[in-house]
N, C-alpha and C positions, 0 to 999 in steps of 0.2 A: 563555531559549528563545524562539524566534521562530516564529510560524506559517508553515508552508511556503507558497510561491507556488502558484498554481493550476497544475494539470498541463497538459501538452500532450495534447489528445484525438487519439489516433491513428486510432481507428475508433469509429463510433457507428451501430449498427443496431438493428433491432427486438429482436434477441436479446441485445444487450449493448453494452459499451463497453470500449475498451482505452485506458489512461491511462499517460503517462510522467511521472514526477515527477523533477525535478532538485533535489536537496536539498543544502543547505549544512549542515555540522556544527552541531548544536544546533537545527535546524529541527524542528518538530513538526507532526503531523497529529492534531488533537484527536479524542477518542472520537466515533465515529459508527457508523451502520449502513447497510447496503445491503439493504433489505427485498426478499425474494423473489429473491435472487441468490446464486450461488456465486462466491466471490472467490478469485482466485489472485494472490499477491504474489510477485514474482520480483525479488530484489535483483541488479541487473546489475553494480554496482560499489559499493564502500564497505562500511559497516556500519550496520545499522538495527535498533533494538530495536522489536519488534512486540508489542503487548499485545492479547491476546484473552482467553480464559479463563485463560491463563497468559502469562508474559513469556518471549519468545525473542529472542535476538540472531541476526540473519541477516547473513551476509557475502556478498560478491559470488559469484554462482553458486548461491545457496540459494533454495529456493522453499517457500512455505507456502500451504495452502488452508484456507478456513474458510467456514462458512455465513454469508451476509450479514445474517441476522437477528440474529446475535451482534455485540456491540460490538467495534470494533477501533480502535487508535490506533497511531501510529508516531513514533519519535524517532530522528533521524539522529545517530549517534555520530561519523560521518565524512562528508565530502562523498560523496554517494551518488546513484545513478540507480536508480529503482525502477519496474518495469513492473507495473501492476495491471490484471487482466482481470476484468470483471464479466459473468457469464453469467446472464441472466434464467432463472428456473425456470418 
């Protein structure tokens, strides 16, 4: 497993950020938190295993939301594109 490359920052405002990850199969985003933010993870293509309080596999077109104070990590099972929206609370 290889750590994922830094995302493209699509927007950055006082109210949050929108990030686009282009992941290769096997790439990981290690456990981390986004304190005081609401997080939306949208898998645009591919297959990504997302670990929060539980493990879920998301395929292209699927979306997951969670509180940024909780830990999250991702593991690309296939080449994938993932949009992450962070909205500050």
